[in-house]
N, C-alpha and C positions, 0 to 999 in steps of 0.2 A: 504494500500500500504506500510505503514511503517513496518508492520510485514514481508512482503515478502522481502523487501530490507534488513531487519535484517537477515533473513535466507540466503540470497545471500551472504552477507558480512561474516556471520558466516561460511558458507561453504568454502569461500576463505581462512579464517583464519585457519580452520581445514586442508585444503589442504597445506598451507604453513607450518604448524606445522608437518604434516605427512612427508613432504619432508625434513625438518630439523631433525626431530627425527625418521627417518626411522628405523623401527624395534624395537624401544625402548619399546613400550607397549607389543610387543610380547615376549620380553626378560625379563620382570619383573616377576621373580619367576615362570614362567610358568603359570601365572594366567589365561591367555587367551587360552593357548594350541592350537594355530593355528586358533582360532575363527575368528580373523580379517584377515586371509589370504583369497585370492581368491576374491569371489564376495562381501564379507563383509569387504574388506580392507579399510583403512582410505581414500585413494584417491578416491575410488568408492563412499563411503558415502559422502565425501566432494563434489564430482561432483554432486551427486544426490541432496543434500541439496542446493547447490549453484544454480543449474539450476532450482530447484523448486522455490526458492526465486526470482530470476531474471525474470523467465518466468511468474510467478504470478504477479510481479510488472508491467511487460510490459502489461499483459492482463488487469490488473486493470487500469493502467494509459492511455494506448493508445487506448484500445478497450472499456473501460468503463464497463468491465465485473464485475459481482458481486463476492462475496467472494468464493462461491462454484465453479463457473465456473473458476475463476482464480486459485483456488486450484487444480482442476482437470487438468487444462492446465499445471500448475507447476509440478504436479505429473507425467504427461505424458512426459514432457521435462526432468525431473529429471531421470525417468526410462531410457530414451534414452541415456542421457549423462552418467549415471552410467554404463549401459551396454557397451557403447563405451569405457569408461575408463577401464573397466574390460578386454575387448577384446584387447585393445591396450597394457595394462600391461602384459597380457599373451603372446602377440607377442614379446614384448621386452625381457621377461624372458625365452622364449623358447630356449632350447639348440639346436643349429644347428646340422646338420648331418656331418658337415665338421670335418675331423680328424685333430689332432694336427700335425704340421709339424715334419718330421723325417729326420734324416741324409740321409737316402736312397733317399729322394726326390732331393738330390743334383746331382745325376747322370744325365749327359747330360746338366748341366747348365754351364754357363761361369763365369769367374772371372778374377781377376787381380793378378799378382805375386807381393807380398809385399817384400819378401826376396828371392833373386835369388836361383834357384833350381839347384844343381849340378847333373850330370848324375848319376842315381842310388841312389842319396842322398835325403835329405829332405830340403825343404825351406818352405815358408809360402805364402798362397794365401788368398785373400779377396773374400768371396762368399756371396751371399744373400740368406738366408733361411727365407721364409715367409715374405720377404720384409725387413728383418733386416740384417745388415752387420755382418758377423761372420768370424773370422780369423781361418784358418785351417792349420795344417801341411800338406805339399804336397810333393809327391814323383813323379818323372818323369824318364822315360827311357833315355831322352836326356836332356842336360842342357837348362835351360830356364832363360832368363834375367829378372831382376826386371822391372816391368811395362808392361810386355807382357801379352796378353790376352790368357787364357787357357780354355780348356774344361775339365770337371770332367768325368773321365772314370769309376771310381768305388770309393766306400767308403770303406776304410780299417778299420776304427774304428770310434768311436764317435767324434774323434778330428783330424783324418787324412784322406786324399783322394789321389787317383792317378789321375794325370792330364796329358794332352798332349797339346802342343802349338797349337793355332789356326793358320791355314795356309790360308793366303789371297792372 
């Protein structure tokens, strides 16, 4: 049982080191050239070794299993945990299909006037692009007072928009 607990603790230590030194071994002079990426990454190996050790210790201590049975139980549990770790890390690292926010996404959104907009002139509005507040230069056909709510009619440039006041 002591060996199994040692494997379990060693797996946790490797996992902690892989989280602290993420990518360090892969960057050492290209020695591994992606060998540790994917299914043979350090978190997967750490999960396998740790699950092997703790499942073997449980099988030995709780069920009174022999060394061979405990080892087979540990290997099965380790393979399952290693596979789940690999799948989970792939899901976390997968690049989504969502496109990056663009200025054209502002058309039809509302915002607030920060600096009053004279008729035909420029002022400033606060808009939210992808949830982040961004200040834009704003042009309007009619004068708009500071603090008024406006709708974006069109995007003139990456830093300016055409707005109209919201009528309520």
